[in-house]
N, C-alpha and C positions, 0 to 999 in steps of 0.2 A: 563409486569412484568420485573423489573430490575434484571439481574443475580447477585448473591451474591458471593463474594470472598470466597474461601476455600483453602485447601491445593493445592500445585502445582500438576497438573495432571501428570499421568504416561507418559513416553516417547512412541513415535511411533517406530515401527520396522524400521530399515534403509531400503532404497529402492534406485534403480538406479535414481529415480526422485530427489534424494537428492545430486546427483553428478554434478559437473560442466560439465563433459564430455557429459552427457545426453543432457543438454540444449545447449551446443555448437553444437552438431550434429543436434538437432532439428532445431535450428535457421539458421544454414548453409543451410539446406534443404529448409526452408521457404524463405530464402533470394533468393535462386536460382529460386524458384517458382514465387516470386514477380517480379524478373527481367524479366521473360518471360511473366508474366501476371500481370500488375500493379494493377488490381482489386483484386488480391489474396494477402491479407495482412497477412495471416497466422492465427494461432489459437487465438481466443479471449476467454480467460479463463472464465469458468462458463457461457458461452453464452446460454447454454440450460436452465439456470435459469434466464436469462435476468439480471444478476447481475450488469453488467456495467451500464445499463440504470437506474436500481434501485438505485445504489450508487449515480449517478449523480442527480437523482431526490431528493434523501435525502439531498445532499449538497445544491441544489437549494432552498429547503424548510427549511433549518436549520436557526432558528432565529439569532443565533450568527454570521452568515455570511451574513445576509440580507443587501443588498446594498454594499457588498464588492467584488462582482464578478470581478470587473475590476481592483482590486488591490491585492486581496488575493494571496499569494505565494503558489505554488503547488509543492510538491516533491513526485514522484512515485518511491517507492523502489521495485526493481525487475520489471522494466517497460516492459521487453520483447519487443514487437513490437511497443510500445508507444501508443497502441490503446486508453487507458484510457485518456491520456493527449490530444490526438487529438480530442476525443469526447468532452472533457471539453471545448476545444477551440471552437468547434461548438456550445456550449451552452453559449458562450460569457464570459467564464472565461479567462480573458486576462492578468492576473497578471504574474509575473515571474514563469516559469514552467521548472522543471528539472526532467528528467527520468534517473535513475541509475540502473545498472545491472552489475553483475560480469561476464557475458558472453559477450565477445567482438563481437561474431556473432549476438547476439540479438541487439546490438547497431548499427551494420552495417545495419541490416534490418530496424530498427527504423529510421535511418538517410536516408536510401533509400526511405522509405515510405514518410518521411518528404519532401524530394526533389521532389518526385512525386506530393505531395499535393501542394507544392509551385507553381509548374508549372501549375497545374490545377487552383489554385486560381488566378494566374496571368492572365491566359487566360479568366477568368470570371470577372476580375476586382476586385476581393476580396483582402482584405489586413488584414491578420491575424498576430498576434504577434507570432513569432517563438517559438518552443519548443526546449530546449537544452537537450543533452544527454551526460552522462559521465560514464566511466567504474569505478565501485566502489563495493567493498566487504562490505556488510552491517554489517558484524560481526567483520571484522578485518581491514577495510580500514580507512585511516586517515580522521578525521572529516573535515579537511580543504577542502577536495574535494567537500563537500556538504554544509558546512556553509560558504557561499561565501560573502565576503565584508561586509559592515556595515548593509546592508538590511537583510541578513540571519544569521548574527553572533549569534543572540539569538534564531534561529530556524525558522521553516516554519509555515505558518498559517494552511496549510492542508497537512498532510502526508498520502499517500495512500499505501495500501498493498492489492493486489488482488491475493492471492495464494502464496505469497513469504514466509510467515511464515510456510505454509504447506510444501514447498520444503525444507526449512531449518530444519524443524522438522523431515524430512526423511533422513537427512544426519547423517552419523556415524562419521563425523569429530569431533575432540575435540580441544579445545584451553584452555591451562592452566588446563587440566584435566576435563573441562566441555563440555557437548554437546552444539553445536552452538545454539540450540533453547533456552537454558538457558541464553545465553548472549544477544540474540536479543532484548528482551523487554527493557532492560536498555539502549541499544544502541539507540533504536527508541525514547525513552523518551527524550534523549538529542537533537534530531532533531526537536522536536515539540516546538514551542515557548510557553511561559506561556500564557494560555488562548486559545492556538491553539488546533487542533484536530488530532487524528489518526483515519482513517476510514479503517477497516480491514475486509477482507472477507476470509473465510476458508471453505473447504469441509472436513477437517480432525478433526476439533475441534468444539465442541458445544459452545453455548454462555457462559454457565457457565465455561467451560474450558478456553475459551479465556479470560474471566474476571479474572480467577485465574492466568493465565500467566501474564497478563498486569496490573492488579489492585489488585492482591491478597496481603495478608499481608506479603508474602515472596518475593514480587517483589523487584528486586535489584534497586539501584540508587535512591530510594525515599528520602533518608535522605539528599542528596546533591542537587538533581534536582527537588524537588517536587514529584508529583506522578500523575498517571492516575486515573480518575474516569469515570465510564460509563456515557455517555451523550446521548445515543440514540441507536436505533437498526433499521435494515431494515427487513421488514416482507416478507417472501416467502411462497409459497404454502406448506402446511403441509401434512404429511401422518401419518397413525396410524398403529402400529405393536405391537401386544400383549397388546393392551390397552394403549399403550404409544404413545403420539403424538411427531412428530419430523419434522425437516427440513433437506433437503439434503445438504444445505449450511447455513452458518451463517455470518451475517455482523453486527459488532458492531462499535459504535463511542465512542472513549475515548477522554476525555478532559484533558490536562495537567494543573494541578493546583498547587498552592504553598503549603507551609507546615502548614499554620495556619488553624484553624478550619473553619474560615469564608471563606477562599479561597477554601478549600477542598469541601465545600458544595455549593459554588456559581457556579452551573452548569446551563446553559441555558435549 
């Protein structure tokens, strides 16, 4: 069943997980752990639900990306330790790949892991296309940092978010009087090229709520940059409580389409 747009959901209560200081402290600790034990890459978010593998399987099977694994461009927002992009490289996604995060400590960890992987690949005779990383604030950073050169000026083929919108939704920071989670969907829309996709995973928002945030009638940016429409979902194990079925996490795929009726309904 495709989730249907409705009113913008209520906000989440602020938490320390929405602060930059929390993530800086976490990734500084994980960087030290990796330095002493290269096999310890730190936290892989939603690993208990096998989300990363399920997201990659979804991308591998998505008809609109069939045959494009070697050229599709990949942008991971809030990349953390870079695990998602490294895993995609292992699945032969060899197009341009950039991981961005506003925590400099997370990027140090990601680059440290990348260096370790390059040494390992070299010793095994493997030759993988490198993954690049950049410090960038998804809500307030300049677009020029991520819309690089002629290739990415119009956006990226695949934009990934595994828990980043969750963290942003837990921030009590404001920009121009708005909570950051209110700004994020319109910012992400600009990063996805027309016909490209956003694949987002959340543990704080349901599928319907994610749909309302990113494809709802009140979603910002639609008049200038097209809009998002739901183009698929990842299934997880369900549970029942009080006669209602649910999932512990949600993963939805949104496609960026143009403003005409034909474009808005032309979803793979």
